[in-house]
C-alpha positions in Angstrom: -22.6 14.7 45.0 -19.9 12.1 44.4 -22.0 10.3 41.7 -22.2 13.5 39.7 -18.4 14.0 40.0 -17.7 10.5 38.7 -20.0 10.9 35.7 -18.2 14.1 34.8 -14.8 12.4 34.7 -16.0 9.7 32.2 -15.5 12.1 29.2 -12.7 12.3 26.7 -9.4 10.9 27.9 -7.2 11.9 25.0 -5.6 9.8 22.2 -4.7 6.2 22.7 -1.1 5.6 21.8 -1.7 1.9 21.2 -4.6 2.6 18.8 -2.5 5.3 17.0 0.4 2.8 16.5 -2.0 0.1 15.3 -3.7 2.4 12.8 -0.4 3.6 11.5 1.0 0.1 11.2 -2.2 -1.1 9.4 -2.2 1.8 6.9 1.6 1.4 6.3 1.2 -2.4 5.6 -1.7 -1.8 3.2 0.1 1.0 1.3 3.3 -1.1 1.2 1.3 -4.1 -0.2 -0.3 -2.1 -2.9 3.1 -0.6 -3.9 4.7 -4.0 -4.0 1.9 -5.4 -6.2 2.3 -2.5 -8.6 6.1 -3.2 -8.9 5.6 -6.9 -9.3 3.2 -6.2 -12.2 5.6 -3.8 -13.7 8.5 -6.3 -13.4 6.3 -9.0 -15.0 5.4 -6.7 -18.0 9.1 -5.9 -18.6 10.0 -9.6 -18.4 7.3 -10.5 -20.9 8.5 -7.7 -23.3 12.1 -8.9 -23.3 11.1 -12.5 -23.6 9.0 -11.7 -26.7 11.9 -9.6 -28.1 14.3 -12.5 -27.7 11.9 -14.9 -29.4 11.6 -12.5 -32.3 7.8 -12.0 -31.9 8.3 -8.2 -31.7 10.9 -5.7 -32.8 11.8 -2.3 -31.7 13.1 -1.3 -35.1 10.6 0.3 -37.5 10.4 -1.6 -40.8 10.7 0.5 -44.0 7.9 -0.1 -46.5 
């Protein structure tokens, strides 16, 4: 009778706080890394644009024909 009772207690124990924290931390770091890469790329594009503008390779003024 005691063996049946022990098997019945081996079921679902509820959420693991440690796992929940680990999953949340991992998801947050991945999302933060992607967000950071996006902003680094945007910053690089803006820097390239203003460098080209300073060198005279491009212009923001429309030339009359």
